[in-house]
Every structure is written in structure tokens, then in C-alpha cells.
All heavy atoms as a GROMACS GRO file, in nm:
protein
  430
    1MET      N    1   8.726  15.663   6.854
    1MET     CA    2   8.587  15.663   6.905
    1MET      C    3   8.483  15.697   6.798
    1MET      O    4   8.373  15.745   6.834
    1MET     CB    5   8.577  15.748   7.027
    1MET     CG    6   8.625  15.688   7.153
    1MET     SD    7   8.566  15.774   7.299
    1MET     CE    8   8.696  15.885   7.324
    2GLU      N    9   8.519  15.689   6.678
    2GLU     CA   10   8.424  15.732   6.571
    2GLU      C   11   8.333  15.619   6.541
    2GLU      O   12   8.360  15.505   6.550
    2GLU     CB   13   8.498  15.773   6.446
    2GLU     CG   14   8.577  15.896   6.455
    2GLU     CD   15   8.642  15.934   6.326
    2GLU    OE1   16   8.598  15.892   6.217
    2GLU    OE2   17   8.736  16.009   6.332
    3THR      N   18   8.209  15.659   6.499
    3THR     CA   19   8.108  15.562   6.446
    3THR      C   20   8.148  15.513   6.314
    3THR      O   21   8.173  15.594   6.230
    3THR     CB   22   7.971  15.622   6.441
    3THR    OG1   23   7.938  15.670   6.581
    3THR    CG2   24   7.862  15.526   6.406
    4GLN      N   25   8.157  15.388   6.296
    4GLN     CA   26   8.183  15.328   6.166
    4GLN      C   27   8.054  15.328   6.084
    4GLN      O   28   7.952  15.302   6.136
    4GLN     CB   29   8.242  15.191   6.174
    4GLN     CG   30   8.370  15.182   6.257
    4GLN     CD   31   8.412  15.042   6.292
    4GLN    OE1   32   8.338  14.943   6.245
    4GLN    NE2   33   8.518  15.025   6.352
    5GLU      N   34   8.068  15.349   5.954
    5GLU     CA   35   7.950  15.346   5.865
    5GLU      C   36   7.972  15.245   5.757
    5GLU      O   37   8.076  15.229   5.699
    5GLU     CB   38   7.924  15.482   5.807
    5GLU     CG   39   7.879  15.580   5.906
    5GLU     CD   40   7.820  15.702   5.851
    5GLU    OE1   41   7.766  15.694   5.738
    5GLU    OE2   42   7.830  15.815   5.914
    6GLN      N   43   7.866  15.169   5.729
    6GLN     CA   44   7.869  15.068   5.628
    6GLN      C   45   7.805  15.130   5.501
    6GLN      O   46   7.759  15.239   5.505
    6GLN     CB   47   7.789  14.943   5.670
    6GLN     CG   48   7.846  14.875   5.791
    6GLN     CD   49   7.768  14.761   5.840
    6GLN    OE1   50   7.648  14.753   5.805
    6GLN    NE2   51   7.819  14.681   5.926
    7GLU      N   52   7.808  15.056   5.392
    7GLU     CA   53   7.759  15.112   5.267
    7GLU      C   54   7.611  15.148   5.272
    7GLU      O   55   7.572  15.244   5.200
    7GLU     CB   56   7.770  15.002   5.158
    7GLU     CG   57   7.916  14.983   5.111
    7GLU     CD   58   7.930  14.888   5.000
    7GLU    OE1   59   7.827  14.860   4.928
    7GLU    OE2   60   8.033  14.830   4.987
    8ASN      N   61   7.525  15.088   5.355
    8ASN     CA   62   7.387  15.118   5.363
    8ASN      C   63   7.358  15.228   5.462
    8ASN      O   64   7.247  15.243   5.505
    8ASN     CB   65   7.310  14.994   5.386
    8ASN     CG   66   7.347  14.923   5.511
    8ASN    OD1   67   7.443  14.968   5.584
    8ASN    ND2   68   7.286  14.812   5.548
    9ASP      N   69   7.457  15.300   5.500
    9ASP     CA   70   7.445  15.415   5.598
    9ASP      C   71   7.406  15.381   5.743
    9ASP      O   72   7.349  15.456   5.811
    9ASP     CB   73   7.356  15.525   5.538
    9ASP     CG   74   7.422  15.590   5.415
    9ASP    OD1   75   7.541  15.601   5.408
    9ASP    OD2   76   7.337  15.636   5.331
   10VAL      N   77   7.418  15.249   5.773
   10VAL     CA   78   7.387  15.205   5.908
   10VAL      C   79   7.499  15.239   5.993
   10VAL      O   80   7.613  15.204   5.966
   10VAL     CB   81   7.354  15.056   5.911
   10VAL    CG1   82   7.333  15.006   6.050
   10VAL    CG2   83   7.230  15.023   5.824
   11LYS      N   84   7.476  15.301   6.107
   11LYS     CA   85   7.586  15.329   6.204
   11LYS      C   86   7.613  15.212   6.287
   11LYS      O   87   7.520  15.150   6.342
   11LYS     CB   88   7.551  15.455   6.277
   11LYS     CG   89   7.549  15.583   6.194
   11LYS     CD   90   7.533  15.706   6.282
   11LYS     CE   91   7.531  15.822   6.189
   11LYS     NZ   92   7.532  15.949   6.260
   12VAL      N   93   7.735  15.186   6.310
   12VAL     CA   94   7.772  15.073   6.393
   12VAL      C   95   7.830  15.128   6.525
   12VAL      O   96   7.916  15.214   6.530
   12VAL     CB   97   7.888  14.995   6.325
   12VAL    CG1   98   7.936  14.878   6.413
   12VAL    CG2   99   7.844  14.936   6.189
   13LEU      N  100   7.769  15.086   6.635
   13LEU     CA  101   7.804  15.127   6.771
   13LEU      C  102   7.924  15.045   6.810
   13LEU      O  103   7.923  14.922   6.818
   13LEU     CB  104   7.690  15.108   6.867
   13LEU     CG  105   7.714  15.154   7.017
   13LEU    CD1  106   7.749  15.306   7.019
   13LEU    CD2  107   7.596  15.117   7.093
   14THR      N  108   8.034  15.119   6.840
   14THR     CA  109   8.156  15.045   6.889
   14THR      C  110   8.160  15.049   7.043
   14THR      O  111   8.098  15.132   7.100
   14THR     CB  112   8.281  15.112   6.823
   14THR    OG1  113   8.292  15.251   6.881
   14THR    CG2  114   8.279  15.119   6.681
   15VAL      N  115   8.241  14.955   7.095
   15VAL     CA  116   8.262  14.956   7.242
   15VAL      C  117   8.320  15.094   7.285
   15VAL      O  118   8.275  15.150   7.389
   15VAL     CB  119   8.360  14.838   7.275
   15VAL    CG1  120   8.396  14.848   7.420
   15VAL    CG2  121   8.293  14.706   7.248
   16ASP      N  122   8.417  15.144   7.208
   16ASP     CA  123   8.467  15.277   7.247
   16ASP      C  124   8.371  15.394   7.249
   16ASP      O  125   8.367  15.475   7.337
   16ASP     CB  126   8.593  15.313   7.156
   16ASP     CG  127   8.713  15.232   7.189
   16ASP    OD1  128   8.726  15.177   7.298
   16ASP    OD2  129   8.794  15.216   7.095
   17GLU      N  130   8.285  15.383   7.150
   17GLU     CA  131   8.183  15.489   7.141
   17GLU      C  132   8.079  15.473   7.257
   17GLU      O  133   8.046  15.573   7.321
   17GLU     CB  134   8.104  15.479   7.009
   17GLU     CG  135   8.005  15.601   7.000
   17GLU     CD  136   7.930  15.595   6.862
   17GLU    OE1  137   7.942  15.499   6.786
   17GLU    OE2  138   7.864  15.699   6.837
   18LEU      N  139   8.049  15.352   7.287
   18LEU     CA  140   7.953  15.329   7.405
   18LEU      C  141   8.016  15.383   7.530
   18LEU      O  142   7.953  15.447   7.611
   18LEU     CB  143   7.925  15.181   7.412
   18LEU     CG  144   7.820  15.141   7.517
   18LEU    CD1  145   7.684  15.198   7.490
   18LEU    CD2  146   7.804  14.993   7.519
   19ARG      N  147   8.145  15.360   7.547
   19ARG     CA  148   8.218  15.400   7.674
   19ARG      C  149   8.230  15.558   7.674
   19ARG      O  150   8.254  15.617   7.778
   19ARG     CB  151   8.359  15.340   7.676
   19ARG     CG  152   8.357  15.197   7.703
   19ARG     CD  153   8.495  15.144   7.708
   19ARG     NE  154   8.501  15.008   7.744
   19ARG     CZ  155   8.601  14.925   7.704
   19ARG    NH1  156   8.698  14.969   7.631
   19ARG    NH2  157   8.596  14.791   7.740
   20SER      N  158   8.209  15.620   7.558
   20SER     CA  159   8.216  15.768   7.558
   20SER      C  160   8.094  15.835   7.626
   20SER      O  161   8.107  15.952   7.652
   20SER     CB  162   8.240  15.821   7.420
   20SER     OG  163   8.116  15.812   7.343
   21TYR      N  164   7.990  15.766   7.649
   21TYR     CA  165   7.874  15.822   7.712
   21TYR      C  166   7.893  15.832   7.863
   21TYR      O  167   7.952  15.743   7.928
   21TYR     CB  168   7.750  15.739   7.686
   21TYR     CG  169   7.704  15.750   7.546
   21TYR    CD1  170   7.748  15.661   7.443
   21TYR    CD2  171   7.625  15.859   7.500
   21TYR    CE1  172   7.705  15.670   7.314
   21TYR    CE2  173   7.583  15.870   7.374
   21TYR     CZ  174   7.624  15.778   7.281
   21TYR     OH  175   7.580  15.791   7.142
   22GLU      N  176   7.849  15.945   7.919
   22GLU     CA  177   7.856  15.967   8.065
   22GLU      C  178   7.801  15.850   8.148
   22GLU      O  179   7.696  15.798   8.122
   22GLU     CB  180   7.786  16.098   8.100
   22GLU     CG  181   7.799  16.138   8.248
   22GLU     CD  182   7.734  16.273   8.275
   22GLU    OE1  183   7.708  16.345   8.185
   22GLU    OE2  184   7.703  16.290   8.394
   23GLY      N  185   7.878  15.804   8.242
   23GLY     CA  186   7.837  15.694   8.327
   23GLY      C  187   7.880  15.557   8.273
   23GLY      O  188   7.868  15.463   8.347
   24LEU      N  189   7.924  15.548   8.152
   24LEU     CA  190   7.954  15.423   8.095
   24LEU      C  191   8.108  15.403   8.064
   24LEU      O  192   8.152  15.305   8.008
   24LEU     CB  193   7.880  15.398   7.964
   24LEU     CG  194   7.726  15.404   7.974
   24LEU    CD1  195   7.663  15.384   7.834
   24LEU    CD2  196   7.677  15.297   8.067
   25GLU      N  197   8.188  15.495   8.120
   25GLU     CA  198   8.325  15.501   8.083
   25GLU      C  199   8.400  15.378   8.143
   25GLU      O  200   8.504  15.332   8.073
   25GLU     CB  201   8.392  15.623   8.153
   25GLU     CG  202   8.338  15.754   8.109
   25GLU     CD  203   8.225  15.805   8.202
   25GLU    OE1  204   8.176  15.733   8.281
   25GLU    OE2  205   8.179  15.914   8.177
   26ASN      N  206   8.357  15.312   8.245
   26ASN     CA  207   8.428  15.200   8.309
   26ASN      C  208   8.371  15.063   8.268
   26ASN      O  209   8.397  14.966   8.331
   26ASN     CB  210   8.427  15.215   8.454
   26ASN     CG  211   8.502  15.343   8.500
   26ASN    OD1  212   8.607  15.379   8.434
   26ASN    ND2  213   8.447  15.414   8.592
   27LEU      N  214   8.288  15.058   8.159
   27LEU     CA  215   8.236  14.935   8.117
   27LEU      C  216   8.346  14.838   8.075
   27LEU      O  217   8.442  14.877   8.014
   27LEU     CB  218   8.139  14.946   7.997
   27LEU     CG  219   8.008  15.006   8.015
   27LEU    CD1  220   7.940  15.017   7.886
   27LEU    CD2  221   7.922  14.918   8.108
   28THR      N  222   8.332  14.708   8.117
   28THR     CA  223   8.428  14.605   8.071
   28THR      C  224   8.385  14.578   7.926
   28THR      O  225   8.283  14.611   7.880
   28THR     CB  226   8.416  14.481   8.149
   28THR    OG1  227   8.283  14.419   8.132
   28THR    CG2  228   8.447  14.501   8.298
   29GLU      N  229   8.471  14.511   7.851
   29GLU     CA  230   8.449  14.470   7.719
   29GLU      C  231   8.320  14.384   7.712
   29GLU      O  232   8.238  14.398   7.631
   29GLU     CB  233   8.573  14.397   7.666
   29GLU     CG  234   8.561  14.359   7.518
   29GLU     CD  235   8.621  14.465   7.426
   29GLU    OE1  236   8.684  14.560   7.472
   29GLU    OE2  237   8.601  14.446   7.307
   30GLU      N  238   8.317  14.288   7.808
   30GLU     CA  239   8.196  14.190   7.807
   30GLU      C  240   8.074  14.274   7.834
   30GLU      O  241   7.971  14.241   7.770
   30GLU     CB  242   8.225  14.096   7.922
   30GLU     CG  243   8.120  13.984   7.928
   30GLU     CD  244   8.159  13.879   8.028
   30GLU    OE1  245   8.267  13.821   8.022
   30GLU    OE2  246   8.067  13.857   8.119
   31GLU      N  247   8.069  14.372   7.922
   31GLU     CA  248   7.952  14.439   7.952
   31GLU      C  249   7.908  14.524   7.831
   31GLU      O  250   7.787  14.530   7.796
   31GLU     CB  251   7.968  14.536   8.073
   31GLU     CG  252   7.989  14.471   8.206
   31GLU     CD  253   8.036  14.563   8.311
   31GLU    OE1  254   8.107  14.653   8.286
   31GLU    OE2  255   7.994  14.530   8.430
   32ALA      N  256   8.004  14.585   7.770
   32ALA     CA  257   7.978  14.670   7.650
   32ALA      C  258   7.914  14.584   7.540
   32ALA      O  259   7.823  14.628   7.469
   32ALA     CB  260   8.102  14.744   7.606
   33VAL      N  261   7.984  14.470   7.511
   33VAL     CA  262   7.930  14.385   7.412
   33VAL      C  263   7.791  14.337   7.442
   33VAL      O  264   7.699  14.330   7.346
   33VAL     CB  265   8.016  14.263   7.382
   33VAL    CG1  266   7.962  14.159   7.294
   33VAL    CG2  267   8.163  14.313   7.324
   34GLY      N  268   7.758  14.310   7.569
   34GLY     CA  269   7.626  14.263   7.608
   34GLY      C  270   7.526  14.377   7.581
   34GLY      O  271   7.408  14.348   7.533
   35ILE      N  272   7.560  14.501   7.609
   35ILE     CA  273   7.473  14.609   7.588
   35ILE      C  274   7.445  14.628   7.436
   35ILE      O  275   7.327  14.647   7.390
   35ILE     CB  276   7.524  14.745   7.648
   35ILE    CG1  277   7.520  14.733   7.802
   35ILE    CG2  278   7.453  14.866   7.597
   35ILE    CD1  279   7.587  14.842   7.869
   36ILE      N  280   7.550  14.621   7.356
   36ILE     CA  281   7.535  14.633   7.213
   36ILE      C  282   7.446  14.524   7.154
   36ILE      O  283   7.360  14.550   7.069
   36ILE     CB  284   7.671  14.641   7.143
   36ILE    CG1  285   7.752  14.763   7.185
   36ILE    CG2  286   7.664  14.634   7.000
   36ILE    CD1  287   7.892  14.772   7.151
   37LYS      N  288   7.466  14.405   7.204
   37LYS     CA  289   7.383  14.292   7.148
   37LYS      C  290   7.237  14.314   7.195
   37LYS      O  291   7.146  14.292   7.108
   37LYS     CB  292   7.435  14.161   7.209
   37LYS     CG  293   7.561  14.104   7.146
   37LYS     CD  294   7.601  13.972   7.206
   37LYS     CE  295   7.726  13.917   7.134
   37LYS     NZ  296   7.766  13.788   7.188
   38SER      N  297   7.214  14.366   7.310
   38SER     CA  298   7.077  14.393   7.350
   38SER      C  299   7.009  14.499   7.272
   38SER      O  300   6.894  14.496   7.238
   38SER     CB  301   7.077  14.422   7.499
   38SER     OG  302   7.118  14.317   7.581
   39LEU      N  303   7.088  14.606   7.246
   39LEU     CA  304   7.031  14.715   7.159
   39LEU      C  305   7.001  14.662   7.021
   39LEU      O  306   6.902  14.703   6.967
   39LEU     CB  307   7.137  14.834   7.153
   39LEU     CG  308   7.151  14.910   7.277
   39LEU    CD1  309   7.275  14.999   7.269
   39LEU    CD2  310   7.028  14.986   7.308
   40TYR      N  311   7.082  14.576   6.963
   40TYR     CA  312   7.056  14.512   6.836
   40TYR      C  313   6.927  14.436   6.839
   40TYR      O  314   6.843  14.452   6.745
   40TYR     CB  315   7.173  14.426   6.792
   40TYR     CG  316   7.143  14.354   6.667
   40TYR    CD1  317   7.156  14.416   6.541
   40TYR    CD2  318   7.102  14.216   6.667
   40TYR    CE1  319   7.129  14.355   6.428
   40TYR    CE2  320   7.076  14.156   6.545
   40TYR     CZ  321   7.092  14.216   6.430
   40TYR     OH  322   7.060  14.154   6.313
   41LYS      N  323   6.909  14.356   6.946
   41LYS     CA  324   6.785  14.277   6.958
   41LYS      C  325   6.661  14.371   6.961
   41LYS      O  326   6.558  14.338   6.897
   41LYS     CB  327   6.790  14.189   7.081
   41LYS     CG  328   6.885  14.071   7.063
   41LYS     CD  329   6.893  13.990   7.189
   41LYS     CE  330   7.002  13.880   7.182
   41LYS     NZ  331   7.013  13.814   7.305
   42LEU      N  332   6.675  14.473   7.039
   42LEU     CA  333   6.559  14.570   7.042
   42LEU      C  334   6.531  14.632   6.910
   42LEU      O  335   6.420  14.655   6.873
   42LEU     CB  336   6.594  14.679   7.147
   42LEU     CG  337   6.584  14.642   7.296
   42LEU    CD1  338   6.636  14.756   7.382
   42LEU    CD2  339   6.440  14.599   7.333
   43ALA      N  340   6.636  14.665   6.832
   43ALA     CA  341   6.620  14.721   6.697
   43ALA      C  342   6.548  14.628   6.609
   43ALA      O  343   6.460  14.665   6.535
   43ALA     CB  344   6.759  14.767   6.647
   44VAL      N  345   6.585  14.498   6.614
   44VAL     CA  346   6.527  14.400   6.535
   44VAL      C  347   6.376  14.388   6.569
   44VAL      O  348   6.284  14.377   6.482
   44VAL     CB  349   6.597  14.262   6.542
   44VAL    CG1  350   6.518  14.151   6.483
   44VAL    CG2  351   6.738  14.279   6.484
   45ILE      N  352   6.340  14.382   6.700
   45ILE     CA  353   6.207  14.374   6.743
   45ILE      C  354   6.130  14.496   6.688
   45ILE      O  355   6.020  14.484   6.638
   45ILE     CB  356   6.202  14.376   6.896
   45ILE    CG1  357   6.252  14.241   6.943
   45ILE    CG2  358   6.057  14.391   6.947
   45ILE    CD1  359   6.276  14.230   7.100
   46GLY      N  360   6.180  14.616   6.697
   46GLY     CA  361   6.130  14.737   6.647
   46GLY      C  362   6.097  14.724   6.497
   46GLY      O  363   5.992  14.771   6.450
   47ILE      N  364   6.187  14.674   6.420
   47ILE     CA  365   6.174  14.661   6.280
   47ILE      C  366   6.054  14.561   6.247
   47ILE      O  367   5.974  14.586   6.173
   47ILE     CB  368   6.302  14.607   6.207
   47ILE    CG1  369   6.398  14.725   6.211
   47ILE    CG2  370   6.274  14.562   6.076
   47ILE    CD1  371   6.544  14.682   6.181
   48ASP      N  372   6.052  14.451   6.329
   48ASP     CA  373   5.950  14.353   6.310
   48ASP      C  374   5.812  14.417   6.337
   48ASP      O  375   5.710  14.393   6.266
   48ASP     CB  376   5.969  14.229   6.400
   48ASP     CG  377   6.074  14.141   6.352
   48ASP    OD1  378   6.119  14.160   6.234
   48ASP    OD2  379   6.120  14.063   6.432
   49ILE      N  380   5.800  14.491   6.444
   49ILE     CA  381   5.676  14.564   6.479
   49ILE      C  382   5.634  14.658   6.369
   49ILE      O  383   5.516  14.655   6.330
   49ILE     CB  384   5.690  14.635   6.615
   49ILE    CG1  385   5.703  14.542   6.730
   49ILE    CG2  386   5.571  14.731   6.636
   49ILE    CD1  387   5.740  14.598   6.861
   50MET      N  388   5.725  14.743   6.315
   50MET     CA  389   5.691  14.825   6.205
   50MET      C  390   5.648  14.755   6.085
   50MET      O  391   5.558  14.795   6.012
   50MET     CB  392   5.815  14.912   6.181
   50MET     CG  393   5.851  15.011   6.289
   50MET     SD  394   5.719  15.112   6.349
   50MET     CE  395   5.699  15.221   6.206
   51LYS      N  396   5.710  14.637   6.047
   51LYS     CA  397   5.664  14.563   5.933
   51LYS      C  398   5.529  14.509   5.955
   51LYS      O  399   5.450  14.497   5.855
   51LYS     CB  400   5.765  14.443   5.914
   51LYS     CG  401   5.893  14.482   5.851
   51LYS     CD  402   5.989  14.364   5.834
   51LYS     CE  403   6.116  14.405   5.772
   51LYS     NZ  404   6.211  14.281   5.752
   52ASN      N  405   5.497  14.469   6.076
   52ASN     CA  406   5.363  14.410   6.102
   52ASN      C  407   5.249  14.517   6.098
   52ASN      O  408   5.140  14.487   6.088
   52ASN     CB  409   5.361  14.337   6.242
   52ASN     CG  410   5.440  14.207   6.227
   52ASN    OD1  411   5.448  14.140   6.122
   52ASN    ND2  412   5.495  14.166   6.345
   53LYS      N  413   5.288  14.647   6.123
   53LYS     CA  414   5.192  14.758   6.123
   53LYS      C  415   5.150  14.796   5.980
   53LYS      O  416   5.041  14.855   5.965
   53LYS     CB  417   5.242  14.878   6.196
   53LYS     CG  418   5.242  14.859   6.342
   53LYS     CD  419   5.288  14.992   6.409
   53LYS     CE  420   5.273  14.984   6.560
   53LYS     NZ  421   5.303  15.109   6.622
   54LYS      N  422   5.231  14.750   5.882
   54LYS     CA  423   5.198  14.794   5.741
   54LYS      C  424   5.093  14.710   5.688
   54LYS      O  425   5.048  14.606   5.709
   54LYS     CB  426   5.322  14.783   5.663
   54LYS     CG  427   5.422  14.895   5.697
   54LYS     CD  428   5.534  14.883   5.602
   54LYS     CE  429   5.639  14.992   5.639
   54LYS     NZ  430   5.757  14.994   5.553
   0.00000   0.00000   0.00000
């Protein structure tokens, strides 16, 4: 359940790590992947917003 780290120090959220949060223990693989994909999309939107503010 450890967070994997890439060379650029970006933390990768794993299905097991997501399931470690209270209330999310019983997520199916499909549900967990859907949540992770949605979080990624939100992060990309946030980055775009920050780039546009500069």
C-alpha cells in the first residue's frame, strides 16, 4: 500500500492506497480506477488554470 514515486517526485496513487482511506475499503477495482482517473483530470484542470493565471 505504499505510494510509488517516479523520478520527478510525482506521487502515484494506487488502488490499494485509495482503499486504505476510511470508507473506501470496499471499492471495486473499477470504482477505484474511475476515482483515480477523475482525480487526474481535476489535477490537469488545476494545472491549466494555474498556467492561465500567469
